[in-house]
N, C-alpha and C positions, 0 to 999 in steps of 0.2 A: 852708548849710554851705559857707563860703568856704575857698579854698585860696590859698596863695602860689604865684606863678608867677615864675620867674626867667628872664631873657632876656639872655644874654651879648652879643648883638649891640648892645644898648642901653647896656651898662655902660661907664662911663668910668673906673672904678677910683677914684672920689673917696672912697669909704669912708664917706660920710655915713651910710649905713645902719648900719654897725658902731657908730659913735659914738652915733647916736640910740638904738639898741637897748641898748647898755651903760648909757647914762644912764638910760633908762626903767626897766631891770631892776635895775641895781646902784647907780645914783646917781653914777656916775663915767664920765668919757669914757675908756674903755679897750677898744680893739678885742679884746683877749684875753678880755674878759668878755661879748662880744657873742654872741647866739644865731644871728646870720647872719654870713657871712664873704664877703670878696671874695678869690678865689684868682687870683693873677697867673700867667699862663702866658706866660713871656717869649718862648719860641721861636715861639709862635703869635701873639704880640702881642695877647693877649686878657686881659681881666679878667672873671672869671666869678663872679657872685654865687651863693652856695649857702646853703642852710638846709633845715630840716625841711620836707618836702613833705606831711606828715600823710597818709601812705600809707593806702590801703585795704589791709587785711590786713598791717599794719605788722610787719616782721620784729623790730623792737625789742620789741614787745609779746610776741611768741612766745618770745623768749629770756629774758625777765625772770623769774628764779626765784621772786620774791616778789610778782609781779603789781603792781609799783609803776607800771607804764606801762599806761595804758588809753586807749581812745578815748571821747571825750565825744560820744555819739551825737546830741546836740542841736546841737553846733557842728561836729562832724567833726574837731575838734582831737585830736591824740594828745598826752596829757599825762602828766607824771611826778608821782607823789605823793611828795614829798620826805620825808614822815614815814615812808613805808614803804621807800623806796630804801635798800639796804644798801651801795651804792657798789661793787658787784662789777665794773662796767664791761662786762658781757657785751653790752650794747646798743650800745656804741661800734662794734665791728667789724661788727655785724649791720646797721647803717644803710647802705643803698646810696648815700646822699648825703653821708656823713661829716658829719652834722649834729648829732651828739651829742658833747659835750666833757666831759672830767673837770673837776670843780670842786674843786681841792685845799683850798680854805677850808671848804666845806660837806661835804667828804668824800663827795660824790655826783657826779651828772652834771647837766648843764643842756642844754636845747634850747628851741627856739621853742615858745611856747604861744599864738601868734597874738594876743597882747595882748588877750585877751577879745574878739576879733573886730574890733579896730581897730589893726592892726600899725603900730607906730611907724616901722619901717624903710621902709614904703611911703610914709609922709608925707614923708620926707626924701630919697627917691629921685627926683631932679628929672628924670631921663631916662625913667623908667618901666621900668627894668630889673627892678624888683621890683614886682609888682602883686598886689593881693588881689582875687580874682575869686569871684563867687558860683557860677559854673558853668564847669567846665573845658571842657565841650562848646561853650559859647558863646564862650569864649576861643579855642578851636581854630578855630571858624568864622571869627572875626575875623582870625586869622592867615592862614587859607587865602584869605580875601577880599583881604587886603593883598598877598599874593603874586600872586594873579591880576591885581590892578590894576597891579602893577609889571610883570608880563609884558605886559599889554595896552599899557601906556605904552611899553615898549621896542619892541614891534611897530609901534605907530603912529608912532614917531619914526624909522622906516626901518630897524629891526633886521631881521635875516634871518627873523624869525618863530620860531615854536615848533619848526620843523624843525631849527634849529641845535642843539637839545638832544638830538635823536634821531639825528643823523648820526654815523657812526663815524669 
């Protein structure tokens, strides 16, 4: 049961993920039709990739009045049944990641469906800002290890050591 992981520190804002997604899902290169987005935060100087995180206990599932949004227990993906969706849009504000968008053509909503376990956005994210991981716990372990290695490198290069982060 894979999950998408988004890392703003690695995003360059190239938006290749948006183009890849829109082409795979809609057959056109149109960021407005993408299921993932890159949000530019000018004041912070950040580009932040965002998309559906296929939440455990997803709020979008809870608010859907017609049960059009369900979790696929085999893959872990939170999916929309477009034949059932009535386009009420209650799921849009319920999503904590602003990952559901209104589709004016289909008169419903759209969100990431993980491309059946092979997300196109991941293939085109050359920096690794969007990754598809099988285990969130393994991913978190890798991140902690990378941080620990960076701290160790700083200390070995003559940094003041870990105490610099604890002094007031």
